The first five atom37 places (N, CA, C, CB, O) and aatype in JSON, in Angstrom:
{
  "aatype": [20, 20, 20, 20, 20, 20, 20, 20, 20, 20, 20, 20, 20, 20, 20, 20, 20, 20, 20, 20, 20, 20, 20, 20, 20, 20, 20, 20, 20, 20, 20, 20, 20, 20, 20, 20, 20, 20, 20, 20, 20, 20, 20, 20, 20, 20, 20, 20, 20, 20, 20, 20, 20, 20, 20, 20, 20, 20, 20, 20, 20, 20, 20, 20, 20],
  "atom_mask": [
    [1, 1, 1, 1, 1],
    [1, 1, 1, 1, 1],
    [1, 1, 1, 1, 1],
    [1, 1, 1, 1, 1],
    [1, 1, 1, 1, 1],
    [1, 1, 1, 1, 1],
    [1, 1, 1, 1, 1],
    [1, 1, 1, 1, 1],
    [1, 1, 1, 1, 1],
    [1, 1, 1, 1, 1],
    [1, 1, 1, 1, 1],
    [1, 1, 1, 1, 1],
    [1, 1, 1, 1, 1],
    [1, 1, 1, 1, 1],
    [1, 1, 1, 1, 1],
    [1, 1, 1, 1, 1],
    [1, 1, 1, 1, 1],
    [1, 1, 1, 1, 1],
    [1, 1, 1, 1, 1],
    [1, 1, 1, 1, 1],
    [1, 1, 1, 1, 1],
    [1, 1, 1, 1, 1],
    [1, 1, 1, 1, 1],
    [1, 1, 1, 1, 1],
    [1, 1, 1, 1, 1],
    [1, 1, 1, 1, 1],
    [1, 1, 1, 1, 1],
    [1, 1, 1, 1, 1],
    [1, 1, 1, 1, 1],
    [1, 1, 1, 1, 1],
    [1, 1, 1, 1, 1],
    [1, 1, 1, 1, 1],
    [1, 1, 1, 1, 1],
    [1, 1, 1, 1, 1],
    [1, 1, 1, 1, 1],
    [1, 1, 1, 1, 1],
    [1, 1, 1, 1, 1],
    [1, 1, 1, 1, 1],
    [1, 1, 1, 1, 1],
    [1, 1, 1, 1, 1],
    [1, 1, 1, 1, 1],
    [1, 1, 1, 1, 1],
    [1, 1, 1, 1, 1],
    [1, 1, 1, 1, 1],
    [1, 1, 1, 1, 1],
    [1, 1, 1, 1, 1],
    [1, 1, 1, 1, 1],
    [1, 1, 1, 1, 1],
    [1, 1, 1, 1, 1],
    [1, 1, 1, 1, 1],
    [1, 1, 1, 1, 1],
    [1, 1, 1, 1, 1],
    [1, 1, 1, 1, 1],
    [1, 1, 1, 1, 1],
    [1, 1, 1, 1, 1],
    [1, 1, 1, 1, 1],
    [1, 1, 1, 1, 1],
    [1, 1, 1, 1, 1],
    [1, 1, 1, 1, 1],
    [1, 1, 1, 1, 1],
    [1, 1, 1, 1, 1],
    [1, 1, 1, 1, 1],
    [1, 1, 1, 1, 1],
    [1, 1, 1, 1, 1],
    [1, 1, 1, 1, 1]
  ],
  "atom_positions": [
    [[0.92, -1.14, -0.57], [0.27, 0.23, -0.47], [0.63, 0.81, 0.09], [-0.69, 0.46, -0.21], [0.96, 0.59, 1.25]],
    [[0.78, 2.37, -0.84], [1.7, 3.26, -0.52], [0.76, 4.6, -0.12], [2.78, 3.42, -1.75], [-0.29, 4.69, -0.75]],
    [[1.06, 5.62, 0.85], [0.49, 6.76, 1.69], [1.57, 7.94, 0.9], [0.69, 6.51, 3.71], [2.71, 7.76, 0.48]],
    [[0.84, 9.05, 0.88], [1.24, 10.21, 1.01], [1.03, 11.01, 1.48], [1.33, 10.56, 0.49], [-0.08, 11.51, 1.68]],
    [[2.76, 11.6, 1.99], [2.85, 12.82, 3.81], [2.3, 14.1, 3.18], [5.0, 13.38, 4.72], [2.95, 14.96, 2.6]],
    [[0.78, 14.06, 3.43], [0.27, 15.1, 3.27], [0.81, 16.48, 3.64], [-0.64, 14.89, 3.72], [0.84, 17.44, 2.86]],
    [[1.24, 16.48, 4.97], [1.61, 17.57, 5.81], [2.2, 17.12, 7.26], [0.36, 18.47, 5.97], [2.19, 15.95, 7.63]],
    [[2.55, 17.84, 7.79], [2.67, 17.39, 9.43], [1.56, 18.26, 9.99], [4.33, 17.77, 10.3], [1.11, 19.25, 9.41]],
    [[1.04, 17.69, 11.45], [0.84, 18.89, 12.47], [0.62, 18.31, 13.64], [-0.32, 19.87, 12.21], [-0.21, 17.57, 14.17]],
    [[2.23, 19.2, 14.05], [2.9, 18.93, 15.24], [3.12, 17.78, 16.09], [2.5, 19.59, 15.87], [4.34, 17.96, 16.08]],
    [[3.0, 16.79, 16.78], [3.3, 15.93, 16.6], [3.43, 14.37, 15.86], [3.21, 16.18, 17.11], [4.17, 13.38, 15.9]],
    [[1.95, 14.93, 15.06], [1.83, 13.92, 13.36], [1.63, 14.35, 12.31], [0.81, 12.99, 13.1], [1.34, 15.5, 11.97]],
    [[1.87, 12.98, 11.43], [2.28, 13.12, 10.53], [0.38, 12.97, 9.55], [3.71, 12.05, 10.42], [-0.29, 11.97, 9.81]],
    [[-0.04, 13.74, 8.83], [-1.4, 13.53, 8.01], [-1.2, 12.62, 6.43], [-2.03, 15.25, 7.66], [-0.96, 12.97, 5.28]],
    [[-1.43, 11.29, 7.11], [-1.12, 10.81, 5.28], [-2.31, 10.7, 4.63], [-0.35, 9.2, 4.95], [-3.3, 10.53, 5.34]],
    [[-2.46, 10.77, 3.29], [-3.35, 10.38, 2.21], [-3.43, 8.59, 1.66], [-2.8, 11.37, 0.98], [-2.83, 8.07, 0.72]],
    [[-4.11, 8.14, 2.36], [-4.14, 6.85, 1.75], [-4.77, 6.75, 0.42], [-4.77, 5.97, 2.6], [-5.47, 7.62, -0.1]],
    [[-4.3, 5.08, -0.28], [-4.52, 5.41, -1.85], [-6.28, 5.98, -1.99], [-4.18, 3.71, -2.93], [-6.72, 6.97, -2.58]],
    [[-7.01, 4.91, -1.2], [-8.36, 5.25, -1.2], [-8.55, 6.42, -1.14], [-9.03, 4.76, -0.37], [-9.62, 6.6, -1.71]],
    [[-8.02, 7.71, -0.64], [-8.26, 9.23, -0.28], [-8.68, 9.51, 1.15], [-9.38, 9.84, -1.17], [-8.75, 10.62, 1.67]],
    [[-9.04, 7.86, 1.92], [-9.15, 8.61, 3.55], [-7.9, 9.05, 3.96], [-9.66, 7.58, 4.83], [-6.85, 8.48, 3.67]],
    [[-8.03, 10.47, 4.93], [-7.04, 10.44, 5.23], [-6.69, 10.05, 6.93], [-6.72, 11.56, 4.69], [-7.73, 9.69, 7.47]],
    [[-6.06, 10.05, 7.44], [-5.06, 9.21, 8.72], [-4.22, 10.0, 9.5], [-3.98, 8.15, 8.15], [-3.42, 10.51, 8.72]],
    [[-3.94, 10.43, 10.82], [-3.0, 10.32, 11.32], [-2.3, 9.58, 11.52], [-3.06, 10.57, 11.86], [-2.62, 8.4, 11.61]],
    [[-0.94, 10.05, 11.67], [0.35, 9.02, 12.09], [1.38, 9.4, 13.02], [1.17, 8.68, 10.92], [2.07, 10.34, 12.64]],
    [[1.75, 8.76, 14.5], [2.63, 10.14, 15.19], [4.0, 10.36, 14.14], [3.31, 9.73, 17.14], [4.47, 9.51, 13.38]],
    [[4.31, 11.25, 14.26], [5.2, 11.34, 13.73], [6.51, 10.99, 13.97], [5.09, 12.13, 13.54], [7.35, 11.16, 13.09]],
    [[6.81, 10.52, 15.08], [8.27, 9.0, 15.11], [8.01, 7.8, 14.68], [8.83, 8.43, 16.61], [8.76, 6.86, 14.95]],
    [[6.97, 7.67, 14.01], [6.85, 6.1, 13.13], [7.47, 6.2, 11.65], [5.05, 5.57, 12.87], [7.79, 5.16, 11.09]],
    [[7.75, 8.18, 10.65], [7.5, 7.95, 9.79], [9.34, 8.42, 9.31], [6.06, 8.55, 9.37], [10.11, 9.19, 9.89]],
    [[9.46, 7.93, 8.57], [11.14, 8.2, 8.29], [11.7, 8.97, 8.3], [11.65, 8.03, 7.46], [11.82, 9.7, 7.31]],
    [[12.36, 9.18, 9.5], [13.28, 10.15, 9.03], [13.89, 10.85, 7.64], [14.06, 9.74, 9.48], [14.32, 10.27, 6.64]],
    [[13.79, 12.59, 7.95], [13.73, 13.14, 6.87], [12.82, 12.82, 5.72], [14.75, 13.11, 6.58], [13.14, 13.52, 4.75]],
    [[11.78, 12.01, 5.45], [10.13, 12.13, 4.9], [9.72, 13.7, 4.84], [8.92, 11.28, 6.1], [9.38, 14.17, 5.92]],
    [[9.71, 14.24, 4.14], [8.89, 15.26, 4.09], [7.9, 15.41, 3.28], [9.43, 16.12, 3.99], [7.78, 14.54, 2.41]],
    [[7.09, 16.33, 3.3], [5.54, 16.27, 2.68], [5.67, 16.3, 1.05], [4.51, 17.74, 3.24], [6.48, 16.96, 0.4]],
    [[4.5, 15.26, 0.46], [4.87, 15.27, -1.35], [5.25, 13.48, -1.05], [6.78, 16.71, -2.15], [4.71, 12.59, -1.7]],
    [[6.19, 13.24, -0.02], [6.73, 12.02, -0.22], [5.37, 10.72, -0.13], [8.0, 11.9, 1.0], [4.23, 10.61, 0.33]],
    [[6.41, 9.89, -0.9], [4.73, 8.87, -0.99], [5.81, 7.31, -0.13], [3.78, 8.37, -3.66], [6.47, 6.53, -0.82]],
    [[5.74, 7.26, 0.79], [5.63, 5.9, 1.49], [5.09, 4.77, 1.67], [5.53, 5.95, 2.15], [3.92, 4.66, 2.03]],
    [[6.11, 3.41, 1.36], [5.49, 1.88, 1.4], [5.34, 1.48, 2.1], [5.83, 0.98, 1.02], [6.23, 1.2, 2.91]],
    [[3.78, 1.12, 2.29], [3.57, 0.01, 4.11], [3.37, -1.55, 3.02], [1.21, 0.56, 5.68], [2.85, -1.7, 1.91]],
    [[3.92, -2.32, 3.78], [4.07, -3.98, 3.41], [4.3, -4.43, 4.42], [5.1, -4.54, 2.47], [4.89, -4.02, 5.42]],
    [[3.49, -5.91, 4.0], [4.21, -7.01, 5.67], [4.86, -7.58, 5.0], [3.29, -8.25, 6.79], [4.89, -7.97, 3.84]],
    [[5.66, -7.6, 6.25], [7.22, -8.04, 5.83], [6.94, -10.2, 6.62], [8.98, -6.48, 7.21], [7.24, -10.55, 7.76]],
    [[6.39, -11.05, 5.58], [6.01, -12.29, 6.2], [6.91, -12.75, 6.5], [5.36, -13.14, 5.64], [6.63, -13.33, 7.55]],
    [[8.13, -12.94, 6.23], [9.58, -13.63, 6.56], [9.74, -13.56, 8.17], [10.98, -12.72, 5.76], [9.69, -14.58, 8.87]],
    [[9.93, -12.2, 8.7], [9.72, -11.44, 9.92], [8.34, -11.67, 10.94], [9.73, -10.02, 9.42], [8.49, -11.89, 12.15]],
    [[7.11, -11.6, 10.34], [6.07, -12.37, 10.54], [6.26, -13.48, 11.0], [5.45, -12.51, 9.65], [5.9, -13.68, 12.16]],
    [[6.89, -14.53, 10.25], [6.96, -15.66, 10.43], [7.65, -15.73, 11.41], [7.25, -16.3, 9.56], [6.99, -16.09, 12.38]],
    [[8.97, -15.5, 11.68], [9.52, -15.62, 12.85], [9.68, -15.7, 14.36], [9.8, -15.26, 12.71], [10.19, -16.49, 15.16]],
    [[8.49, -13.62, 14.46], [8.14, -14.17, 16.22], [7.19, -14.22, 15.91], [8.31, -13.41, 17.68], [6.62, -13.13, 15.9]],
    [[6.18, -15.71, 15.37], [5.38, -16.76, 15.77], [5.83, -17.36, 16.1], [4.74, -17.29, 15.27], [5.44, -17.66, 17.23]],
    [[6.86, -18.06, 15.66], [7.87, -18.91, 16.13], [8.36, -19.03, 16.81], [8.49, -19.06, 15.86], [8.59, -20.06, 17.45]],
    [[8.98, -17.27, 17.04], [9.69, -17.02, 19.3], [8.54, -17.05, 20.1], [10.57, -15.01, 19.99], [8.67, -17.41, 21.27]],
    [[7.34, -16.7, 19.64], [6.54, -16.95, 20.47], [5.2, -18.12, 20.64], [6.27, -15.89, 20.52], [4.16, -18.33, 21.27]],
    [[5.95, -18.58, 19.77], [4.75, -20.22, 20.17], [6.32, -21.08, 20.88], [3.7, -21.55, 17.91], [6.14, -21.77, 21.88]],
    [[7.43, -21.0, 20.44], [7.89, -21.44, 21.36], [8.07, -21.14, 23.35], [8.71, -21.41, 20.69], [8.01, -21.94, 24.28]],
    [[8.22, -20.14, 23.32], [8.0, -19.06, 24.68], [6.43, -19.8, 25.35], [7.71, -16.89, 24.01], [6.49, -19.99, 26.56]],
    [[5.64, -20.05, 24.94], [4.38, -19.99, 24.9], [4.74, -21.94, 25.7], [3.46, -19.47, 23.03], [4.7, -22.18, 26.9]],
    [[5.08, -23.06, 24.53], [5.49, -24.29, 25.14], [6.67, -24.5, 26.0], [5.63, -25.09, 24.24], [7.14, -25.58, 25.64]],
    [[7.48, -23.96, 27.07], [8.1, -23.51, 27.39], [7.89, -23.21, 28.58], [8.31, -22.93, 26.76], [8.37, -23.76, 29.58]],
    [[6.65, -21.71, 28.5], [5.74, -21.47, 29.99], [5.08, -23.1, 30.47], [4.1, -20.14, 29.62], [4.75, -23.5, 31.59]],
    [[5.05, -23.64, 29.42], [4.01, -24.49, 29.63], [4.7, -26.02, 30.16], [3.12, -24.56, 28.2], [3.99, -26.99, 30.42]],
    [[5.47, -26.03, 30.2], [6.68, -26.83, 30.37], [6.71, -27.07, 31.85], [8.04, -26.11, 29.82], [7.61, -27.73, 32.35]]
  ]
}
Protein backbone atom coordinates (compact mmCIF):
# COMPACT_ATOMS: atom_id res chain seq x y z
CA UNK A 1 0.00 0.00 0.00
CA UNK A 2 1.30 3.44 -0.86
CA UNK A 3 0.53 6.53 1.22
CA UNK A 4 1.41 10.17 0.66
CA UNK A 5 2.54 12.51 3.40
CA UNK A 6 0.02 15.34 3.06
CA UNK A 7 1.38 17.49 5.87
CA UNK A 8 2.71 17.55 9.41
CA UNK A 9 0.61 18.81 12.31
CA UNK A 10 2.45 19.00 15.61
CA UNK A 11 3.46 15.48 16.61
CA UNK A 12 1.49 13.86 13.78
CA UNK A 13 1.94 13.18 10.09
CA UNK A 14 -1.24 13.44 8.05
CA UNK A 15 -1.23 10.67 5.45
CA UNK A 16 -3.47 10.19 2.44
CA UNK A 17 -4.20 6.55 1.72
CA UNK A 18 -4.70 5.08 -1.75
CA UNK A 19 -8.47 5.14 -1.24
CA UNK A 20 -8.37 8.88 -0.47
CA UNK A 21 -8.92 8.52 3.27
CA UNK A 22 -6.83 10.67 5.59
CA UNK A 23 -5.18 9.26 8.72
CA UNK A 24 -2.97 10.78 11.40
CA UNK A 25 0.01 8.80 12.63
CA UNK A 26 2.66 9.70 15.22
CA UNK A 27 5.50 11.52 13.50
CA UNK A 28 8.07 9.34 15.24
CA UNK A 29 7.07 6.29 13.14
CA UNK A 30 7.68 8.17 9.88
CA UNK A 31 11.13 7.59 8.33
CA UNK A 32 13.59 10.30 9.31
CA UNK A 33 14.01 12.87 6.56
CA UNK A 34 10.59 12.24 5.00
CA UNK A 35 8.82 15.39 3.90
CA UNK A 36 5.44 16.57 2.62
CA UNK A 37 4.61 14.98 -0.71
CA UNK A 38 6.80 11.92 -0.15
CA UNK A 39 5.26 8.55 -0.98
CA UNK A 40 5.73 5.82 1.63
CA UNK A 41 5.30 2.11 1.05
CA UNK A 42 3.61 0.01 3.72
CA UNK A 43 4.08 -3.71 3.26
CA UNK A 44 3.80 -6.97 5.17
CA UNK A 45 7.11 -8.55 6.09
CA UNK A 46 6.03 -12.20 5.88
CA UNK A 47 9.41 -13.60 6.91
CA UNK A 48 9.60 -11.44 10.06
CA UNK A 49 5.98 -12.27 10.88
CA UNK A 50 6.78 -15.98 10.66
CA UNK A 51 9.91 -15.56 12.82
CA UNK A 52 7.94 -13.73 15.51
CA UNK A 53 5.22 -16.37 15.51
CA UNK A 54 7.82 -19.10 15.95
CA UNK A 55 9.46 -17.26 18.87
CA UNK A 56 6.11 -16.69 20.56
CA UNK A 57 5.11 -20.33 20.10
CA UNK A 58 8.43 -21.46 21.56
CA UNK A 59 8.02 -19.18 24.60
CA UNK A 60 4.47 -20.39 25.11
CA UNK A 61 5.60 -24.02 25.01
CA UNK A 62 8.35 -23.25 27.55
CA UNK A 63 5.78 -21.69 29.88
CA UNK A 64 3.61 -24.80 29.69
CA UNK A 65 6.47 -27.04 30.86
